[in-house]
N, C-alpha and C positions, 0 to 999 in steps of 0.2 A: 735739394733732392729729397731729403727725408720728409719735409713738409708737403711737397708735391705728391709723394707716394702716400702719405697719411691721408691727404685729402681724397685721393682716389679710393681709399678703403672706407671712407665715411659714407653713410647714407646720403643720397642726392649730391655726392661730391662736396659736401659742406665743409667749409674751412673752420678751423678752431677759432672761436672768439672767446667769450667769457665762460661759456659752458661747452664741455666736450661733446661733440656730436656722436650719435649712435653709429656703430660700425655696421657695414653691410654684412649680411649673412653669407653671401657668395660673391666672389670676384673672379672675373675671367682673367686667366693668366696673361693673355695678350694685352689687356688693359694696363698691366703693371710691370710686364717683363722688362722693358727698357729701363724703367726706374730702378728695378732690382739690380740689373747689371751695372748701372751707373753707381748705385750705392755700394755694391760689392767692390767696384774698382776704387772708389774713394777709401773704403775701409782697408783695402790692400795697401794703398799709399800710406795710410796712418800706421799700419802694421810695420811697414818697412822703415818709416821714420822712427818708430819706437825701438826697433831692433838696432838701429844705428847708434853705436856707443858715443859717437861724437856729439850727439844731441842730448846726452845725459844731463849735463849741467844746465842747459836751457830748460829741460823738462823739470828738473829739480827746483829751479828758481820759480818756474811757473806754479808748481804745486805749493811751494812755500808761501807765495804771494796770494794764493787763491783763498776765498772764503768758503767755508763748508756750508 
């Protein structure tokens, strides 16, 4: 979702490769609206997951095993 949205924000809808493409100066809302709603929905799911105390140990283990 994020990658698809980011591509729509880039000039010529260029995908990210080795160099980050330039961003468009203007974007029509109707071009990205559905992607924004989808991203918002996914973030709401993450928020609920993080609020659930039963997931605390799993999150704690993930953070402990991650590299910074």
